[in-house]
KOLVO-396177 format. One record per residue: chain; x, y, z of N, C-alpha, C, O in turn. Coordinates in steps of 0.02 Angstrom, whole numbers, plus 50000, padded with zeros to 5 digits. Layout:
residues N
A / X / Y / Z / X / Y / Z / X / Y / Z / X / Y / Z
...
This chain:
residues 230
A / 45588 / 47606 / 44573 / 45590 / 47629 / 44503 / 45555 / 47577 / 44459 / 45567 / 47517 / 44466
A / 45512 / 47600 / 44415 / 45475 / 47554 / 44372 / 45521 / 47523 / 44319 / 45572 / 47553 / 44302
A / 45504 / 47463 / 44294 / 45545 / 47432 / 44242 / 45552 / 47476 / 44180 / 45604 / 47477 / 44148
A / 45498 / 47512 / 44164 / 45500 / 47555 / 44105 / 45551 / 47610 / 44113 / 45588 / 47627 / 44067
A / 45552 / 47639 / 44173 / 45594 / 47697 / 44185 / 45667 / 47679 / 44191 / 45711 / 47719 / 44174
A / 45681 / 47619 / 44214 / 45751 / 47599 / 44226 / 45792 / 47605 / 44162 / 45776 / 47574 / 44111
A / 45844 / 47644 / 44165 / 45887 / 47654 / 44108 / 45866 / 47714 / 44065 / 45904 / 47735 / 44021
A / 45806 / 47739 / 44076 / 45782 / 47797 / 44037 / 45798 / 47861 / 44076 / 45754 / 47890 / 44108
A / 45860 / 47882 / 44073 / 45883 / 47937 / 44114 / 45854 / 48004 / 44093 / 45856 / 48053 / 44131
A / 45827 / 48007 / 44032 / 45800 / 48071 / 44008 / 45724 / 48068 / 43998 / 45696 / 48108 / 43961
A / 45692 / 48021 / 44031 / 45620 / 48014 / 44025 / 45585 / 48079 / 44046 / 45541 / 48103 / 44010
A / 45605 / 48106 / 44103 / 45573 / 48167 / 44128 / 45581 / 48225 / 44081 / 45534 / 48263 / 44069
A / 45641 / 48233 / 44053 / 45655 / 48287 / 44006 / 45611 / 48279 / 43944 / 45581 / 48327 / 43920
A / 45609 / 48218 / 43917 / 45571 / 48205 / 43856 / 45496 / 48216 / 43866 / 45464 / 48251 / 43826
A / 45468 / 48187 / 43919 / 45395 / 48191 / 43929 / 45373 / 48263 / 43945 / 45318 / 48283 / 43928
A / 45417 / 48301 / 43979 / 45398 / 48370 / 43996 / 45396 / 48413 / 43934 / 45348 / 48451 / 43924
A / 45446 / 48408 / 43891 / 45447 / 48447 / 43829 / 45390 / 48426 / 43783 / 45356 / 48469 / 43754
A / 45379 / 48361 / 43777 / 45325 / 48336 / 43734 / 45257 / 48361 / 43759 / 45215 / 48381 / 43720
A / 45247 / 48358 / 43825 / 45183 / 48380 / 43854 / 45171 / 48454 / 43841 / 45115 / 48474 / 43825
A / 45224 / 48494 / 43846 / 45215 / 48566 / 43834 / 45201 / 48581 / 43761 / 45160 / 48624 / 43745
A / 45234 / 48545 / 43716 / 45222 / 48555 / 43644 / 45149 / 48538 / 43628 / 45116 / 48574 / 43590
A / 45125 / 48483 / 43656 / 45055 / 48464 / 43646 / 45009 / 48518 / 43673 / 44958 / 48536 / 43642
A / 45026 / 48545 / 43732 / 44986 / 48598 / 43762 / 44983 / 48660 / 43718 / 44930 / 48690 / 43710
A / 45040 / 48679 / 43689 / 45043 / 48738 / 43645 / 45000 / 48727 / 43583 / 44962 / 48771 / 43562
A / 45006 / 48667 / 43553 / 44967 / 48652 / 43493 / 44892 / 48652 / 43509 / 44852 / 48678 / 43470
A / 44874 / 48624 / 43566 / 44803 / 48621 / 43585 / 44775 / 48690 / 43598 / 44719 / 48706 / 43579
A / 44815 / 48732 / 43631 / 44793 / 48800 / 43646 / 44786 / 48841 / 43582 / 44744 / 48885 / 43577
A / 44829 / 48826 / 43532 / 44824 / 48861 / 43468 / 44758 / 48847 / 43433 / 44732 / 48890 / 43398
A / 44731 / 48786 / 43442 / 44667 / 48768 / 43411 / 44608 / 48788 / 43454 / 44554 / 48805 / 43429
A / 44617 / 48784 / 43520 / 44563 / 48800 / 43567 / 44589 / 48850 / 43619 / 44609 / 48830 / 43673
A / 44589 / 48915 / 43602 / 44619 / 48966 / 43646 / 44576 / 48984 / 43706 / 44554 / 49042 / 43713
A / 44563 / 48935 / 43748 / 44524 / 48947 / 43808 / 44569 / 48934 / 43869 / 44618 / 48898 / 43865
A / 44550 / 48966 / 43926 / 44592 / 48962 / 43985 / 44605 / 48891 / 44008 / 44659 / 48875 / 44032
A / 44555 / 48847 / 43999 / 44562 / 48779 / 44022 / 44616 / 48741 / 43982 / 44641 / 48689 / 44005
A / 44631 / 48766 / 43923 / 44682 / 48734 / 43881 / 44749 / 48772 / 43883 / 44789 / 48766 / 43836
A / 44761 / 48810 / 43935 / 44825 / 48843 / 43943 / 44881 / 48791 / 43939 / 44877 / 48740 / 43973
A / 44933 / 48803 / 43899 / 44986 / 48752 / 43890 / 45015 / 48724 / 43954 / 45027 / 48663 / 43958
A / 45028 / 48767 / 44003 / 45057 / 48742 / 44065 / 45009 / 48695 / 44102 / 45031 / 48645 / 44131
A / 44945 / 48711 / 44100 / 44896 / 48668 / 44134 / 44889 / 48601 / 44098 / 44887 / 48549 / 44130
A / 44886 / 48603 / 44033 / 44881 / 48541 / 43993 / 44943 / 48498 / 44004 / 44939 / 48438 / 44013
A / 45002 / 48530 / 44003 / 45064 / 48494 / 44013 / 45067 / 48460 / 44081 / 45091 / 48404 / 44087
A / 45042 / 48493 / 44132 / 45041 / 48464 / 44199 / 45001 / 48399 / 44200 / 45023 / 48348 / 44227
A / 44942 / 48401 / 44171 / 44899 / 48342 / 44170 / 44931 / 48285 / 44130 / 44927 / 48227 / 44149
A / 44963 / 48302 / 44074 / 44995 / 48250 / 44033 / 45053 / 48218 / 44071 / 45060 / 48157 / 44070
A / 45093 / 48258 / 44104 / 45150 / 48231 / 44141 / 45126 / 48186 / 44198 / 45153 / 48132 / 44208
A / 45077 / 48209 / 44235 / 45050 / 48168 / 44290 / 45022 / 48103 / 44264 / 45034 / 48050 / 44293
A / 44985 / 48106 / 44208 / 44958 / 48045 / 44179 / 45013 / 47997 / 44157 / 45007 / 47937 / 44167
A / 45067 / 48024 / 44129 / 45123 / 47982 / 44107 / 45158 / 47948 / 44167 / 45176 / 47890 / 44164
A / 45166 / 47986 / 44221 / 45198 / 47957 / 44280 / 45156 / 47901 / 44310 / 45182 / 47850 / 44332
A / 45090 / 47911 / 44310 / 45046 / 47858 / 44336 / 45044 / 47798 / 44289 / 45045 / 47740 / 44312
A / 45043 / 47811 / 44225 / 45039 / 47757 / 44176 / 45101 / 47713 / 44178 / 45096 / 47651 / 44176
A / 45160 / 47744 / 44181 / 45222 / 47706 / 44180 / 45250 / 47692 / 44250 / 45305 / 47666 / 44257
A / 45210 / 47709 / 44302 / 45229 / 47695 / 44371 / 45298 / 47724 / 44388 / 45341 / 47690 / 44415
A / 45307 / 47786 / 44371 / 45370 / 47821 / 44384 / 45363 / 47861 / 44448 / 45317 / 47901 / 44456
A / 45409 / 47850 / 44495 / 45409 / 47889 / 44556 / 45428 / 47961 / 44541 / 45467 / 47975 / 44496
A / 45399 / 48008 / 44581 / 45414 / 48078 / 44570 / 45488 / 48093 / 44576 / 45515 / 48133 / 44537
A / 45522 / 48062 / 44624 / 45594 / 48074 / 44634 / 45633 / 48055 / 44571 / 45680 / 48090 / 44553
A / 45613 / 48001 / 44539 / 45647 / 47980 / 44478 / 45633 / 48028 / 44420 / 45678 / 48045 / 44382
A / 45569 / 48049 / 44416 / 45552 / 48098 / 44364 / 45591 / 48163 / 44374 / 45618 / 48191 / 44327
A / 45592 / 48187 / 44436 / 45626 / 48250 / 44451 / 45701 / 48245 / 44434 / 45729 / 48292 / 44407
A / 45731 / 48188 / 44449 / 45802 / 48180 / 44435 / 45815 / 48180 / 44360 / 45866 / 48206 / 44337
A / 45769 / 48151 / 44321 / 45780 / 48148 / 44249 / 45762 / 48212 / 44213 / 45779 / 48222 / 44155
A / 45726 / 48257 / 44248 / 45707 / 48321 / 44218 / 45747 / 48379 / 44247 / 45731 / 48437 / 44237
A / 45800 / 48362 / 44284 / 45838 / 48415 / 44319 / 45871 / 48464 / 44271 / 45886 / 48521 / 44290
A / 45882 / 48443 / 44209 / 45913 / 48488 / 44160 / 45868 / 48548 / 44146 / 45892 / 48604 / 44136
A / 45803 / 48536 / 44145 / 45756 / 48592 / 44136 / 45755 / 48637 / 44197 / 45752 / 48698 / 44191
A / 45758 / 48607 / 44255 / 45758 / 48646 / 44317 / 45820 / 48691 / 44321 / 45816 / 48746 / 44348
A / 45875 / 48667 / 44295 / 45937 / 48707 / 44296 / 45929 / 48771 / 44255 / 45965 / 48820 / 44266
A / 45883 / 48771 / 44208 / 45873 / 48829 / 44164 / 45826 / 48881 / 44196 / 45819 / 48936 / 44169
A / 45795 / 48863 / 44252 / 45745 / 48908 / 44282 / 45776 / 48974 / 44304 / 45749 / 49027 / 44289
A / 45832 / 48970 / 44341 / 45863 / 49032 / 44365 / 45888 / 49076 / 44308 / 45875 / 49136 / 44308
A / 45925 / 49048 / 44259 / 45946 / 49091 / 44202 / 45887 / 49121 / 44165 / 45890 / 49178 / 44143
A / 45832 / 49082 / 44158 / 45773 / 49108 / 44123 / 45743 / 49167 / 44162 / 45721 / 49216 / 44132
A / 45743 / 49162 / 44228 / 45717 / 49217 / 44269 / 45760 / 49279 / 44262 / 45734 / 49335 / 44258
A / 45825 / 49269 / 44260 / 45871 / 49325 / 44253 / 45861 / 49359 / 44185 / 45867 / 49420 / 44179
A / 45846 / 49320 / 44134 / 45836 / 49348 / 44067 / 45776 / 49394 / 44063 / 45770 / 49433 / 44016
A / 45732 / 49391 / 44113 / 45675 / 49437 / 44114 / 45697 / 49509 / 44122 / 45658 / 49555 / 44111
A / 45760 / 49519 / 44141 / 45786 / 49587 / 44148 / 45793 / 49622 / 44080 / 45794 / 49683 / 44077
A / 45797 / 49584 / 44027 / 45806 / 49613 / 43960 / 45745 / 49654 / 43939 / 45752 / 49712 / 43922
A / 45684 / 49624 / 43940 / 45626 / 49666 / 43923 / 45614 / 49722 / 43972 / 45587 / 49774 / 43954
A / 45635 / 49712 / 44036 / 45627 / 49765 / 44085 / 45672 / 49825 / 44067 / 45651 / 49882 / 44074
A / 45732 / 49811 / 44044 / 45778 / 49865 / 44024 / 45748 / 49905 / 43966 / 45758 / 49966 / 43962
A / 45712 / 49871 / 43922 / 45681 / 49906 / 43865 / 45625 / 49951 / 43888 / 45607 / 49999 / 43853
A / 45597 / 49937 / 43946 / 45542 / 49978 / 43973 / 45565 / 50021 / 44032 / 45526 / 50036 / 44077
A / 45629 / 50039 / 44031 / 45658 / 50076 / 44088 / 45624 / 50143 / 44100 / 45616 / 50164 / 44158
A / 45603 / 50176 / 44048 / 45569 / 50241 / 44056 / 45503 / 50233 / 44094 / 45486 / 50274 / 44137
A / 45466 / 50180 / 44078 / 45402 / 50167 / 44112 / 45416 / 50150 / 44185 / 45378 / 50171 / 44229
A / 45469 / 50113 / 44199 / 45487 / 50096 / 44267 / 45503 / 50159 / 44308 / 45479 / 50166 / 44364
A / 45541 / 50204 / 44279 / 45558 / 50266 / 44314 / 45496 / 50309 / 44327 / 45489 / 50339 / 44380
A / 45453 / 50311 / 44278 / 45393 / 50353 / 44283 / 45345 / 50327 / 44337 / 45311 / 50366 / 44371
A / 45342 / 50260 / 44345 / 45294 / 50230 / 44392 / 45329 / 50196 / 44451 / 45301 / 50150 / 44481
A / 45389 / 50219 / 44467 / 45430 / 50186 / 44517 / 45393 / 50178 / 44584 / 45391 / 50123 / 44612
A / 45366 / 50231 / 44609 / 45333 / 50228 / 44675 / 45272 / 50182 / 44674 / 45264 / 50140 / 44719
A / 45230 / 50190 / 44625 / 45169 / 50148 / 44621 / 45187 / 50074 / 44614 / 45153 / 50032 / 44643
A / 45239 / 50060 / 44575 / 45259 / 49990 / 44565 / 45281 / 49958 / 44630 / 45258 / 49903 / 44647
A / 45324 / 49991 / 44667 / 45350 / 49961 / 44729 / 45297 / 49957 / 44784 / 45296 / 49911 / 44824
A / 45253 / 50007 / 44786 / 45198 / 50003 / 44834 / 45151 / 49946 / 44816 / 45126 / 49911 / 44860
A / 45138 / 49937 / 44752 / 45095 / 49883 / 44730 / 45123 / 49814 / 44746 / 45087 / 49770 / 44769
A / 45188 / 49806 / 44735 / 45220 / 49742 / 44750 / 45219 / 49729 / 44826 / 45205 / 49673 / 44848
A / 45235 / 49781 / 44865 / 45234 / 49774 / 44938 / 45164 / 49755 / 44962 / 45158 / 49714 / 45007
A / 45113 / 49786 / 44933 / 45044 / 49770 / 44952 / 45028 / 49697 / 44935 / 44994 / 49663 / 44973
A / 45053 / 49674 / 44878 / 45040 / 49605 / 44858 / 45074 / 49556 / 44905 / 45044 / 49505 / 44924
A / 45135 / 49570 / 44924 / 45172 / 49526 / 44971 / 45137 / 49525 / 45038 / 45130 / 49472 / 45069
A / 45114 / 49583 / 45062 / 45079 / 49587 / 45126 / 45014 / 49547 / 45123 / 44997 / 49511 / 45169
A / 44976 / 49555 / 45068 / 44912 / 49520 / 45060 / 44923 / 49444 / 45059 / 44885 / 49407 / 45090
A / 44975 / 49422 / 45024 / 44990 / 49351 / 45022 / 45009 / 49324 / 45091 / 44985 / 49271 / 45111
A / 45051 / 49361 / 45126 / 45075 / 49338 / 45192 / 45017 / 49335 / 45242 / 45011 / 49286 / 45279
A / 44977 / 49386 / 45243 / 44920 / 49388 / 45288 / 44868 / 49334 / 45269 / 44838 / 49303 / 45312
A / 44859 / 49325 / 45204 / 44811 / 49275 / 45181 / 44830 / 49205 / 45202 / 44788 / 49166 / 45226
A / 44894 / 49188 / 45195 / 44917 / 49121 / 45216 / 44909 / 49113 / 45291 / 44890 / 49060 / 45315
A / 44924 / 49166 / 45329 / 44918 / 49163 / 45402 / 44845 / 49152 / 45423 / 44831 / 49110 / 45465
A / 44799 / 49190 / 45393 / 44728 / 49184 / 45410 / 44702 / 49114 / 45393 / 44667 / 49083 / 45434
A / 44717 / 49090 / 45333 / 44694 / 49024 / 45313 / 44724 / 48969 / 45357 / 44690 / 48920 / 45373
A / 44787 / 48976 / 45376 / 44820 / 48927 / 45419 / 44787 / 48924 / 45487 / 44778 / 48870 / 45516
A / 44770 / 48982 / 45514 / 44735 / 48984 / 45579 / 44664 / 48955 / 45572 / 44641 / 48919 / 45616
A / 44631 / 48972 / 45518 / 44562 / 48950 / 45508 / 44558 / 48873 / 45503 / 44513 / 48842 / 45532
A / 44605 / 48844 / 45466 / 44604 / 48771 / 45456 / 44644 / 48733 / 45508 / 44649 / 48672 / 45506
A / 44674 / 48769 / 45555 / 44711 / 48736 / 45608 / 44776 / 48703 / 45586 / 44795 / 48651 / 45612
A / 44810 / 48733 / 45538 / 44872 / 48705 / 45513 / 44927 / 48709 / 45567 / 44927 / 48754 / 45609
A / 44972 / 48661 / 45564 / 45030 / 48663 / 45609 / 45079 / 48716 / 45585 / 45073 / 48741 / 45529
A / 45127 / 48733 / 45628 / 45177 / 48782 / 45608 / 45217 / 48758 / 45547 / 45234 / 48797 / 45503
A / 45231 / 48693 / 45545 / 45269 / 48665 / 45489 / 45231 / 48675 / 45423 / 45262 / 48694 / 45373
A / 45166 / 48661 / 45423 / 45128 / 48669 / 45362 / 45119 / 48743 / 45344 / 45118 / 48761 / 45285
A / 45114 / 48785 / 45394 / 45109 / 48857 / 45383 / 45170 / 48884 / 45346 / 45164 / 48920 / 45296
A / 45230 / 48868 / 45371 / 45291 / 48893 / 45339 / 45302 / 48858 / 45272 / 45337 / 48885 / 45229
A / 45273 / 48799 / 45263 / 45276 / 48766 / 45198 / 45239 / 48805 / 45145 / 45262 / 48810 / 45088
A / 45181 / 48832 / 45163 / 45139 / 48869 / 45115 / 45158 / 48942 / 45109 / 45138 / 48976 / 45061
A / 45195 / 48968 / 45157 / 45210 / 49039 / 45158 / 45242 / 49064 / 45093 / 45223 / 49118 / 45070
A / 45290 / 49028 / 45063 / 45322 / 49054 / 45002 / 45286 / 49037 / 44937 / 45318 / 49035 / 44884
A / 45221 / 49024 / 44939 / 45186 / 48998 / 44881 / 45185 / 49046 / 44821 / 45175 / 49024 / 44765
A / 45195 / 49110 / 44833 / 45189 / 49158 / 44778 / 45256 / 49185 / 44754 / 45259 / 49236 / 44719
A / 45311 / 49152 / 44772 / 45377 / 49174 / 44748 / 45404 / 49121 / 44700 / 45379 / 49065 / 44698
A / 45453 / 49140 / 44661 / 45481 / 49095 / 44612 / 45515 / 49035 / 44647 / 45539 / 49042 / 44703
A / 45516 / 48979 / 44613 / 45538 / 48915 / 44644 / 45606 / 48917 / 44678 / 45612 / 48894 / 44735
A / 45659 / 48945 / 44646 / 45724 / 48945 / 44680 / 45723 / 48979 / 44748 / 45754 / 48955 / 44795
A / 45687 / 49035 / 44753 / 45682 / 49071 / 44817 / 45635 / 49033 / 44864 / 45650 / 49027 / 44924
A / 45579 / 49009 / 44838 / 45530 / 48975 / 44880 / 45558 / 48912 / 44911 / 45545 / 48898 / 44970
A / 45595 / 48873 / 44873 / 45625 / 48811 / 44899 / 45675 / 48827 / 44954 / 45674 / 48796 / 45007
A / 45719 / 48875 / 44941 / 45768 / 48893 / 44990 / 45737 / 48920 / 45054 / 45760 / 48904 / 45109
A / 45685 / 48961 / 45046 / 45651 / 48990 / 45105 / 45615 / 48935 / 45145 / 45617 / 48936 / 45206
A / 45584 / 48889 / 45110 / 45550 / 48834 / 45144 / 45599 / 48791 / 45184 / 45585 / 48773 / 45241
A / 45656 / 48776 / 45155 / 45707 / 48738 / 45190 / 45731 / 48775 / 45252 / 45740 / 48745 / 45305
A / 45742 / 48839 / 45245 / 45768 / 48880 / 45300 / 45717 / 48884 / 45358 / 45737 / 48886 / 45416
A / 45653 / 48887 / 45341 / 45601 / 48894 / 45392 / 45579 / 48828 / 45422 / 45542 / 48826 / 45471
A / 45602 / 48773 / 45392 / 45583 / 48707 / 45418 / 45519 / 48680 / 45387 / 45485 / 48639 / 45418
A / 45503 / 48701 / 45327 / 45443 / 48677 / 45293 / 45455 / 48612 / 45256 / 45510 / 48585 / 45255
A / 45402 / 48587 / 45224 / 45406 / 48526 / 45183 / 45416 / 48548 / 45111 / 45369 / 48572 / 45079
A / 45475 / 48540 / 45086 / 45494 / 48569 / 45022 / 45451 / 48544 / 44964 / 45430 / 48584 / 44921
A / 45436 / 48480 / 44963 / 45396 / 48453 / 44907 / 45326 / 48485 / 44906 / 45300 / 48498 / 44852
A / 45297 / 48498 / 44965 / 45231 / 48530 / 44967 / 45238 / 48604 / 44948 / 45192 / 48634 / 44920
A / 45294 / 48634 / 44965 / 45305 / 48704 / 44946 / 45307 / 48710 / 44870 / 45276 / 48755 / 44841
A / 45342 / 48664 / 44838 / 45345 / 48663 / 44764 / 45275 / 48656 / 44735 / 45257 / 48690 / 44687
A / 45235 / 48610 / 44764 / 45167 / 48600 / 44740 / 45125 / 48663 / 44748 / 45087 / 48681 / 44703
A / 45131 / 48698 / 44805 / 45092 / 48759 / 44816 / 45114 / 48814 / 44768 / 45072 / 48853 / 44745
A / 45179 / 48817 / 44753 / 45203 / 48867 / 44705 / 45174 / 48853 / 44635 / 45154 / 48900 / 44600
A / 45172 / 48790 / 44616 / 45144 / 48772 / 44551 / 45070 / 48789 / 44548 / 45047 / 48816 / 44498
A / 45034 / 48772 / 44601 / 44961 / 48784 / 44601 / 44946 / 48859 / 44598 / 44903 / 48881 / 44560
A / 44982 / 48899 / 44638 / 44969 / 48972 / 44636 / 44988 / 49001 / 44569 / 44954 / 49046 / 44544
A / 45042 / 48976 / 44539 / 45061 / 49000 / 44473 / 45010 / 48982 / 44420 / 44993 / 49024 / 44378
A / 44986 / 48920 / 44422 / 44937 / 48899 / 44373 / 44871 / 48937 / 44381 / 44839 / 48955 / 44332
A / 44852 / 48949 / 44443 / 44789 / 48984 / 44456 / 44792 / 49055 / 44427 / 44745 / 49078 / 44394
A / 44848 / 49089 / 44439 / 44855 / 49156 / 44411 / 44858 / 49156 / 44336 / 44830 / 49200 / 44303
A / 44893 / 49107 / 44308 / 44900 / 49102 / 44235 / 44833 / 49093 / 44201 / 44819 / 49122 / 44149
A / 44791 / 49051 / 44231 / 44727 / 49033 / 44200 / 44673 / 49086 / 44212 / 44632 / 49099 / 44168
A / 44673 / 49117 / 44272 / 44618 / 49163 / 44290 / 44633 / 49237 / 44279 / 44589 / 49279 / 44289
A / 44694 / 49254 / 44259 / 44714 / 49324 / 44255 / 44668 / 49364 / 44209 / 44641 / 49416 / 44229
A / 44659 / 49342 / 44148 / 44619 / 49380 / 44100 / 44547 / 49389 / 44122 / 44521 / 49445 / 44119
A / 44512 / 49336 / 44145 / 44443 / 49346 / 44169 / 44439 / 49394 / 44228 / 44393 / 49435 / 44232
A / 44488 / 49390 / 44274 / 44487 / 49435 / 44332 / 44500 / 49507 / 44309 / 44466 / 49553 / 44334
A / 44546 / 49517 / 44264 / 44560 / 49585 / 44240 / 44499 / 49614 / 44204 / 44484 / 49673 / 44210
A / 44464 / 49572 / 44166 / 44404 / 49595 / 44132 / 44349 / 49612 / 44182 / 44314 / 49662 / 44175
A / 44342 / 49570 / 44233 / 44289 / 49579 / 44284 / 44299 / 49645 / 44321 / 44250 / 49681 / 44333
A / 44361 / 49660 / 44340 / 44374 / 49720 / 44379 / 44400 / 49778 / 44335 / 44420 / 49830 / 44361
A / 44398 / 49768 / 44270 / 44416 / 49821 / 44221 / 44486 / 49848 / 44233 / 44497 / 49909 / 44233
A / 44533 / 49803 / 44243 / 44603 / 49822 / 44250 / 44633 / 49823 / 44181 / 44645 / 49771 / 44151
A / 44647 / 49882 / 44156 / 44672 / 49889 / 44087 / 44743 / 49916 / 44083 / 44775 / 49910 / 44031
A / 44768 / 49946 / 44137 / 44835 / 49974 / 44135 / 44887 / 49918 / 44130 / 44887 / 49873 / 44172
A / 44931 / 49919 / 44080 / 44979 / 49865 / 44070 / 45028 / 49857 / 44128 / 45049 / 49801 / 44143
A / 45047 / 49912 / 44160 / 45093 / 49907 / 44218 / 45059 / 49870 / 44275 / 45089 / 49826 / 44306
A / 44997 / 49889 / 44290 / 44960 / 49856 / 44345 / 44949 / 49782 / 44330 / 44955 / 49740 / 44375
A / 44933 / 49766 / 44268 / 44921 / 49697 / 44250 / 44984 / 49655 / 44257 / 44982 / 49599 / 44283
A / 45040 / 49682 / 44235 / 45103 / 49646 / 44241 / 45126 / 49637 / 44313 / 45148 / 49583 / 44332
A / 45120 / 49690 / 44353 / 45139 / 49686 / 44423 / 45096 / 49636 / 44460 / 45121 / 49598 / 44502
A / 45031 / 49636 / 44446 / 44986 / 49589 / 44479 / 45004 / 49517 / 44465 / 45005 / 49476 / 44510
A / 45018 / 49501 / 44402 / 45034 / 49433 / 44383 / 45101 / 49411 / 44413 / 45106 / 49356 / 44439
A / 45152 / 49454 / 44409 / 45217 / 49436 / 44435 / 45218 / 49428 / 44510 / 45253 / 49385 / 44537
A / 45180 / 49470 / 44545 / 45178 / 49468 / 44618 / 45141 / 49408 / 44644 / 45162 / 49377 / 44693
A / 45086 / 49390 / 44611 / 45044 / 49335 / 44636 / 45064 / 49267 / 44608 / 45053 / 49217 / 44642
A / 45092 / 49265 / 44548 / 45099 / 49200 / 44514 / 45168 / 49188 / 44484 / 45176 / 49145 / 44441
A / 45218 / 49227 / 44505 / 45288 / 49217 / 44486 / 45299 / 49202 / 44411 / 45269 / 49236 / 44369
A / 45340 / 49152 / 44395 / 45359 / 49140 / 44325 / 45300 / 49120 / 44282 / 45297 / 49140 / 44224
A / 45254 / 49081 / 44309 / 45196 / 49061 / 44270 / 45152 / 49121 / 44255 / 45122 / 49126 / 44201
A / 45148 / 49167 / 44302 / 45112 / 49229 / 44290 / 45147 / 49271 / 44238 / 45114 / 49303 / 44196
A / 45214 / 49271 / 44240 / 45252 / 49309 / 44190 / 45241 / 49282 / 44120 / 45238 / 49320 / 44072
A / 45235 / 49216 / 44115 / 45222 / 49186 / 44050 / 45157 / 49211 / 44021 / 45152 / 49225 / 43961
A / 45107 / 49218 / 44064 / 45043 / 49245 / 44041 / 45049 / 49319 / 44026 / 45019 / 49344 / 43978
A / 45088 / 49355 / 44067 / 45096 / 49427 / 44057 / 45127 / 49442 / 43989 / 45107 / 49490 / 43956
A / 45175 / 49402 / 43968 / 45206 / 49413 / 43902 / 45157 / 49400 / 43846 / 45163 / 49429 / 43791
A / 45106 / 49358 / 43858 / 45054 / 49348 / 43808 / 45010 / 49410 / 43802 / 44983 / 49425 / 43749
A / 45003 / 49446 / 43859 / 44960 / 49506 / 43859 / 44995 / 49565 / 43827 / 44961 / 49608 / 43797
A / 45061 / 49569 / 43832 / 45097 / 49625 / 43802 / 45168 / 49631 / 43829 / 45186 / 49601 / 43879
A / 45208 / 49671 / 43793 / 45278 / 49678 / 43812 / 45287 / 49715 / 43878 / 45329 / 49697 / 43919
A / 45246 / 49766 / 43890 / 45250 / 49803 / 43953 / 45230 / 49759 / 44011 / 45262 / 49759 / 44063
A / 45175 / 49722 / 44002 / 45152 / 49676 / 44054 / 45207 / 49626 / 44072 / 45219 / 49612 / 44131
A / 45240 / 49599 / 44020 / 45293 / 49550 / 44032 / 45352 / 49579 / 44069 / 45378 / 49548 / 44115
A / 45372 / 49639 / 44050 / 45429 / 49671 / 44083 / 45414 / 49686 / 44156 / 45456 / 49675 / 44199
A / 45354 / 49711 / 44170 / 45336 / 49727 / 44239 / 45329 / 49664 / 44281 / 45345 / 49664 / 44341
A / 45305 / 49610 / 44252 / 45299 / 49548 / 44289 / 45367 / 49520 / 44307 / 45376 / 49491 / 44361
A / 45416 / 49528 / 44263 / 45484 / 49506 / 44278 / 45512 / 49544 / 44337 / 45545 / 49514 / 44380
A / 45501 / 49609 / 44339 / 45524 / 49649 / 44396 / 45489 / 49626 / 44460 / 45520 / 49620 / 44512
A / 45423 / 49614 / 44455 / 45384 / 49594 / 44514 / 45408 / 49528 / 44543 / 45409 / 49519 / 44604
A / 45429 / 49482 / 44501 / 45454 / 49417 / 44525 / 45513 / 49427 / 44571 / 45516 / 49398 / 44626
A / 45561 / 49468 / 44550 / 45622 / 49479 / 44589 / 45606 / 49515 / 44654 / 45627 / 49493 / 44708
A / 45570 / 49570 / 44650 / 45555 / 49611 / 44709 / 45510 / 49572 / 44758 / 45519 / 49577 / 44819
A / 45463 / 49535 / 44732 / 45420 / 49494 / 44775 / 45461 / 49444 / 44815 / 45449 / 49435 / 44875
A / 45508 / 49412 / 44782 / 45552 / 49364 / 44817 / 45591 / 49397 / 44873 / 45596 / 49371 / 44928
A / 45620 / 49456 / 44858 / 45659 / 49492 / 44908 / 45616 / 49515 / 44967 / 45635 / 49507 / 45025
A / 45557 / 49543 / 44951 / 45512 / 49566 / 45004 / 45488 / 49508 / 45048 / 45483 / 49514 / 45109
A / 45473 / 49451 / 45016 / 45448 / 49393 / 45053 / 45501 / 49367 / 45101 / 45486 / 49350 / 45158
A / 45563 / 49363 / 45077 / 45618 / 49342 / 45121 / 45627 / 49391 / 45179 / 45641 / 49370 / 45235
A / 45618 / 49455 / 45165 / 45627 / 49507 / 45217 / 45574 / 49503 / 45271 / 45590 / 49512 / 45330
A / 45511 / 49489 / 45252 / 45457 / 49488 / 45302 / 45447 / 49420 / 45334 / 45411 / 49414 / 45384
A / 45478 / 49368 / 45306 / 45469 / 49300 / 45332 / 45484 / 49293 / 45406 / 45445 / 49262 / 45441
A / 45541 / 49320 / 45432 / 45555 / 49312 / 45504 / 45501 / 49339 / 45550 / 45490 / 49312 / 45604
A / 45466 / 49391 / 45528 / 45411 / 49418 / 45568 / 45349 / 49374 / 45565 / 45320 / 49358 / 45616
A / 45329 / 49356 / 45504 / 45266 / 49319 / 45496 / 45270 / 49247 / 45522 / 45220 / 49222 / 45547
A / 45327 / 49214 / 45515 / 45330 / 49144 / 45536 / 45323 / 49135 / 45611 / 45307 / 49080 / 45634
A / 45333 / 49188 / 45649 / 45326 / 49183 / 45722 / 45255 / 49198 / 45745 / 45241 / 49198 / 45806
A / 45209 / 49210 / 45698 / 45140 / 49226 / 45717 / 45096 / 49165 / 45723 / 45038 / 49169 / 45743
A / 45124 / 49106 / 45706 / 45087 / 49044 / 45713 / 45132 / 48989 / 45738 / 45109 / 48932 / 45747
């Protein structure tokens, strides 16, 4: 533990909130994908940890209060979904087929890349839950024998990638339906994707919240089959 960090039990909490506030302010002045608040906050936090020589374990311990809010925040996504219940009923079949297709594509994609790069079984199962929300991904990685810290990193990277590239990809492929946009973000990029979905619209946000939950359940269900393929 660095001398600076010693005794600063809330350093992680403070620097994380400050970094995100700076990210929001910066994005307000420069609304470009590269200045997405979550991406800016990540760089600021990493820079602070390097500057003050703070070990990740110490940072994580001091920011655990924010982590405790992750599960309740995910559950709260059910509120906007309830408001869009009619849309959910109308598109029920398409929504669940879309989420299932997304989970299958992610699972097969990780398997193909792991075989191509010659990853070990341990690294394969570490990356397998990369597109599910952190509470589910961490638990699944532990159960499968993966490296939890790398699983968390892969979840963050996939979430940030979806958050930053969603709008350009939707414009490129002319995806305009709000249900499809929300399902795509929630299935591929979990909570960080949902954050972007809510910026796009209320329907997108509600559908992304549903996709987060169903994607987690589907991923857990197919994991026993896919983990034995490598």
